[in-house]
C-alpha positions, 0 to 999 in steps of 0.5 A: 490523501497526502503525507504525514511528518512528525518529530519529537526532540530533546536536548534543545533541538528545534522540531519545526526546523526538521519538520519543514525538511520532512514536508519538503521531501514529500512534496510528490505526495501533496503540495496543495496545502500544508498544515503544521501543529505544535504545542504553541501554534497551528498553521494551514498554508499554501506556502511551505515558507510559512513554516520558517516563521514558527516558534521553536518547539520540541514537538510538531506534526505536519501534513502534505495535502493532495485532494482527491476525494471530497472528504480530503481536508487540510490537516492537522485537525486541531480541537481543544488542544489536540491535533491529529492527522489521519491519512486514510484511503478507506476505513470502517466507520471513517467519514472525514478527517474532521469526523475522526475527532469523535474517536479521540476522547481521552488518552490518545494512546488508548484511543489508538489501541481501540481504533486498531482493534475495531477498524479494518482499512487503509490508514495511518494516524498521528496525534499531538497532545501537548508535546507528546506524539502518538502514532498508529498503523492499520493492522495489515499495513496498507498505508506506508509509515516509517519511524526512526530515532537517534541522538535526541530525535524521534520521528515518523513519516509516510516515506523514509526519505523524510527521515533520511533527510533529517539525519535519521538514516536507520529508518524502519517500517512501522509495524502494522497494528502497532501504536507508538508514543514517540520517545518510547523504544519502539512501537507496541503491538495491538493487533497482529495477523496470526494463524487461525484454527483450521475449520472442517467444512464442506467445500461448497460452504467454504466457497459460499462464505468466501464469495460473501466476504469477497463481495463485502470487501469490494462493496465496502471499498467502492460504494462511495465512488461513482467510478473506479479503474481496475488494475487488470491482468486477465487473471482470476484475482482482477477478474473476480473484482471486475465481476463483483463491480458489475453488480454495483452501480459504479462505472468500472474500466480495466487498465491493461499495461505491459511492454510492447508486443507482450502476449499477456496484453492480448489475453488480458484484452480477451478476458476484459471482453468476456467480462464486458468491461471497457479496457484501455491498453498502454504499451511501453518501450525500453525507454519508458522502462528506464524513465519509470525505473528512475521514478520508482526507485525514488518513490519506493526508496529501494533497489530491490528488483522484484519490488521495482518489477511490481512498482513500474506496472502499477505506476503505469496503470495509475498514470493511465487511469489519471489521464482518463479521469479516474482518481481511484483504482482497485487491485488484486494484490494480496490474493497470491499471499492468502491463497498460495498463488506463488510458485514458491508455495509448491517448493515448501509443500514438496520439501517440508509438507503441509504444516510448513505450507500453512506457516509459509502462507501466514508469513507471506500474508504478514510480510505483504506490507513490506513486499507489496502493499507499501511498494504499490501505494508509494508508487501510485500516490504520486500519480494522484490516484488512490489504490484500494485492496479488497483482498487485504480485507481483514475479515477475508484474511482471517477467514482465508488463513483458516481455509485448509491448505489442501483447498488452496493447493492440491499437491506439490505439482499443482501449477494452478494453485489458488484452487478455492479462489478459482472455484469461487470465481466460477461460482460468481460467474467467471468463464472457465477460460479465465478461472483456469488460466495460468498467469505469471506474477505481474513483473513477468506477465507485463514483461517489466522484469525482462525490460529492466534487465535489457535496460541495464544491459544497454548500459553495459551493467548487470541488472543489480548494479544498474538499479543500485547505481540509480538508487545511490545517485538518487539519494546521495544528496539526502543521505550523504555518500558515506551512508550509502 
């Protein structure tokens, strides 16, 4: 695991000077080894100072390494004049960065297009051939990747701050399932998540296929591991993952986090006990919220309160996992988008009907990379932990979008929602008490949303004013006060 940086320049601008700044701004994603490739040189080093010795070049790609798995290797990998980086937590057909070379025969642009159409997983890729750079992102958008271009500079990075730091203040999230040749106007679509034709099947047949896909999604992401932590809330999503993990030969442990005296912690502990999984509970104070708020604003590069309410609990969970010796965690993120778990879906159904509900579901799934997945990855990675998302499995998403909405939401006042997923949980052996439990979103169930507001109140500021103030203070040196 680590961070990608890539720059292509014109007008005599030295790309190596820029790429050193980009790598330095992503040190929290990896500082064990640094790699850089240009059309002239290839260097793997433990010292970032070595970048200053590079010859001037118009193109460069670089990587920060944080070694978590045995297959995490120094990158870029260079062979026969081609250099590439694959930032990957999991992908079908993937074994290691070196092994990825066999998928890059021929034109890099066409190779990346082919990979996107065939690979499900969590990955971002950058390829350097001569002075041309190509990039791609997985179809769901599970690994963060951003791009920008201005004044003779085209660049991309795992985090926006690396782009801001070289003067590219208008950075965009790289669209999932797209390919980009730096120098072109913008990334081009290869594979996008679209609405699926609704099928007419008996509920038991739908549940049978759904449970099969859920089991495959969990197994594919965990079968190479000896142990994994579960970001456990006691709700149906994390409970399904827990009961599926119990079928495999892998040590699993539930990590439960929340504010001090949160009633949801007790119910999560009860759910873990029902499922027979050991739980580690961590409770946090307002001071802890304030400290993590500063860290998460730096990590996710945003002052959106909802996103921060998601980021903080996942940071705590990853930190707790790392301290206990776990380097991988698994989450239920993506289930609410796919199976209509959010309360907002009821409002759509009441006001606009089922057709609009199905369109809102599709939009929620397609936008999850912005609202959830890249937020979670960016806040977990600095804790030296990889996070896996089985509910973001592409086959599961395609099947889930084809499930009629009346199997997910019974009516405009259905307080439970996610009906077909809950029924699948029963089929898998979950206790009725867990399956029928009404649970709030993570920012509310952990008490973090309220905690952020209380911290701001202590500073005599409104919540939005306080988080924006932290954002501006965090990034004013990088972006310049005039750009904030």
